[in-house]
N, C-alpha and C positions, 0 to 999 in steps of 0.2 A: 299528587302522588300519595299525601299522606291519608287521604280519604279513600283512595283506592285500596291501600295496604289495609286499612281497618276493615273495608268490606270483604276482602279476600280472607283475612283471619276469621271474620265472623262465620264466612260461609264454610270455611274448613272446620270449625268447632262444631258446626250444626251437621255436617256430612260424615264426620268421622266416626261417631259411634254407629251410625247404620253401616258403613263400610266394614267396620270391624266384625259387627254382629252377622253380616253376611258371610265373611269369611269363615268364621267359626262354625256357621251353621252349614255352610255347602262344602268345606273343605273335605270332611269325611266321606262326602258322596263322589267327590272327585278323584279321590285315590283308589287304587286297586284294591281288592279284597285282601284282607289280612288274614294269614294262615299261620297257626303256630303248631310247631313240631316238637315232640318231646324225644330227645335222642340220648340214650344212654352210653356214657364215654367210660371204657374200662381204664383203670388205673395203670399207670405204667409200673414196671418192675420196680423201679426207685421209689414211686409214689407207695406201692404197696408195703416195701419193707419199712419205710419211713413210718407209715401208719400203723404197722404192727408193732414196730418197736416202741413207738410212743404210747400205744395202748397197753403194752405189756409192762411198761416201766413202773417201778414201785412208787414214784412220786405220782403218776396218773391215777394209779390204783387207790392210793390214799386220798387223793381229791375226791374220786368218784365215791368212794366209802363215807367221807365226811358229809355227803350230801350238801355243801355249801353252794349256794346259787352263783357267787362270783367265781368260785373255783371251777364250777361246772361250765359256766359261760366261757371262761378262759380255755378250758380243754376243747369246746367246741369250736372256738376261735383258731385255735392251733391246727385242729383236724381240718378246718376250712382252708387254712393256708396250704396244708399238704394237698388236699383234693384239687385247689386252683392251680398251684405250681409249687413243686418241691423247693425251688430256690427262695421261695417267700419263707419257707420253714427253715432249711438249712442250706445254704449255700455250697457251691462245689468247691473244695480247696485248691489251691495252687500247690502243685506237688513238686518237691525238690528233695534232693539227698541231704544226709547229715554229712557235712564236710568235717574231715579230721585232718590234724597235721600230719605230715609224713614222719616216718621213723628215721632217726640219724643215729649211724652206727659207726663207731671206729673200730677199724681191723688192724690186727698186728702185721707187722711186715712179713713174718713167717707164713701167715694164711695168704697173703695177697702174692708172694712169690712161690708158692707151692707148686703151681702150674708153669712158672717160668722155665724155659729150657735150660739145661746146663750147659755151658759152653764146652765142658769137658766130654760130654755124653752125646751131644747132637752135632751134626755137621750142617754147616750153612751152605746148602746146595744151591741158593740163588747167587750167593757170592762166589763160589766156584765155577758157576756157569754151568751147572747141570740142570737147571730148569730152563728149557729151551723155548718155552710158548709164553712166559709171563710178559715178555717184551713185545708181543704182537699187537697189544691193543694201547701202547703207550709209546713207541717209538718207530720213527720211519727210517727207511735205508739212508736217506741222505743225513739225518742226525748221526747215525752210526758211522758214516764215512767221515764226518766233519769231526767227530770226537777222536777218532784214530788220527786224523791229520794234525791236530793241536794237541796231542797227548805229549806230555813231558817225557823225555828219554829217561830210561833207567839210570845211565852213569851220570846224568845231571842231578838227580835226586840223590843218588849215593855220595857224589862229591860235595854238594852243598849240605847234605846232613852231616858228613863227616867233618867238614870244616867248621860247622857250628858247634858240634859238639867236643872238638878240640879245645876250643877256648874254655870250655867249662870243666873239663876233666884233666887238662894239664896241670901238673904239680906247680906251685908258685912260692916254694920254700927256697931260700937262698941262704947258704951257711957261709960265714966267712972263715972258719977254721975247718980243716980237714981232719978228721980223726976216725977212728975205727968205727964208733957208733954212728957217726955221720954216714959212713959208707953204707953200712947196714940198713939205716933208714933210707938212703937214696934207693938202695936195691928194692927195698919193699915198695917204695913209691912208684919205681919204674914198673914193677910186677903189676901193681895195681892200676897203673895207667894203661899198660899194654891190656890187660884183661877188659877195661872199660872201652878201650877202642875197639877190641873186638866185637863187643856187645852192641857199639854204636855202628859198626860196619855191618852186623847181621840185622840190626833193626832198620837200618837204611835200604839193605837189600830186601827185606820183608816187604817195607812201604813201596819200593819200587815194583816188585811183584804183583802186590795187590792192585797197584795203580794200572799196570799193563794188563792185568786181568780183566779189571772194570772196563778199561777202554776198549777191550778187544771184543766186549759183548755185541752180538749182533742179533737182531729178530729174525726168525725162520720166515715168517710171513709179516711183513712191515704193514703200518696202518694204510699206507699207500696202495699196497696190492690188495688189502681186504677191502677197500673203498672200491677199487677197480672191478673186482670180481663179485661184489655183493650185489644181489638182486633184490630189491625192495618190493614189498607186496603193492599192488595197484591202490590198495586202500591207503596205505600209508604215504604212498606218492600223491594221492588227492589231498591228504592232511598237510602235506608239506607245501602244495601248490595254493591251498586257501590261505596260508600265512602271507602270501604275497598278494597285495590288492591289486597291483597292476598286471598280473598275469592273464594272458589271453589263451592259455592252454587247455581250458575246461569252460563249461558253462556254469552259470549260476544255479540251473536247475539240477546239475549232477552233485554240485557241492552241497546243495540242501539235501539230496537223498542221504549222502554218507555224512552222519553226524559225528562230531568229535566227542570225547568223553565228557567235556564241560557242557556241550549243547544238550547231549542225551540227559545228562543230569538235571539240567534246568527244565527240559519237557516233563521230568518225572518228579518234579518237586513237590507237586500235589500229593502224589502217592507216598512220597518220603514222609511228609508232614502228617499223613493220616495214620501211617502204620508205625511211626516212631513214637511210642508212648510208654514204653517200659523204662522206669526210673529206678536205678539202683537204690536200696535202703540206705547204703553208708557209701562213702568213697573217700579215698585219700590218695595222695600223690605217690609216686614209687619211692621205696627206701632210698635214702641217700647214705652211701658209704665213702668213708675217706680213710686214708692211710697216710701216715707221716712219711714214709718212703715214697718218692716218686717214680715214675717210669714203670710201674708194675703192670703185668698183662691182664690183670683182672678188671681194670677200670678202663672205660673207652676215653681216647684222647679228647681233650677240650676242644682243640683246633677241628679234629674230625667231627665233633658234635655240632659245632658251629657251622661247618659247611653243610652238613646234613640238613640242619634246621632251615639255612638259607635256600638250600635247594628244594626241599620238600614241602615247607609251609605255604609256598604260593600255589602249590597243586592241590593242598589241601582247603583252599579257600572257598571253592564251591560247595564243600561238603560241611561248611559252617552251620547252615540251618539244621542238618541232621544232627551234628554234635550238640547243638543247643537244645534240641528236642530231647536228649537224653540226660540234660542237666536241670531243665527246667520246663515243667509242663503246666501250660495254661488251659483251663477248660475249653473244649471246642464249642463254637457257637452254635453248632447244629445240635447239641445236645439240649439246648433250650427248646426245641420243639419235641426230641425224642423222650424228654424226661417228663413230658406232660400229657396225659391221656386226652384232655380236651384239645390241646393244640394238634395232636395227631388227628383227631377225628376232623377239627377244622380244615387241615391241609387236605383230607379226602374229600370232604364236601366242596372246597374251592376248586380243586381239580375237576370234580364231576360238574360243578357250574360252569367252568370255562369250557369243558368240552361239549 
């Protein structure tokens, strides 16, 4: 084996130069004919602007006027970068807004309560029962009947309120000796007691009247009746049926034709990302106002705001890509071709070759 290996190695060393020389000599004749085409590529708009701005800059003009070889070579290299691709000379920046802190203002209670209704100048129509339709969307007929059946009687309210007030307003002074001054003092106390007792009775009767007035409220068209006579649009009916995965009332083809808002937005996400590009120069959150007096009509109730956020934020989740595009904009990858004249011409040649 050792002798055979030595013979094979010697044979390889003898034949290798002739094989390589043959390949070098014959490879050019075996290849197809070589053609060279000179194609002039127009500079893109961005390349043209960068080229003209760089030539017109004061630093470039000073370098050309100095006739320094190294400086002129540097200018040529920079222009070559612009001609090859503008990102080699100056990359596209990531556009974002200038974020600022929101304004925080303290308002006086007089300003916050200027729009509050005066109880002596306005009438509570809903409390008096003169608004007949505001209960139609929040109360059923069964609820109104149940409230009237368990309503506290007016006599019981007046009796319990009077008994509780008697213990508070009854005079507790006891005098061991009877005299003229004591009799006068007792008469004054008795008059005050009778006056307070009358006020307590009037207050109890007012409470009983308001309670009976609130318990007698009935909707004209209850929610039950509204549901019975409401005719939903067929499209909305399909949307409701699509939420039930085990329903056999419709076909999947019909469900695919009628798109929900979320599905429609998901199909349009490419258009949204393409056309959402305008970034505001600066932005700030909404001004925050606060007042030491609570319960003013100027501010929205915090509980109401939390409920609205809990209800609306899940609906805005599909719009998150569009919102992000208005906050932070990254350069589109398709601009890599459109910013360069050579790549545009290359794309045309490749399409022509493919066809």
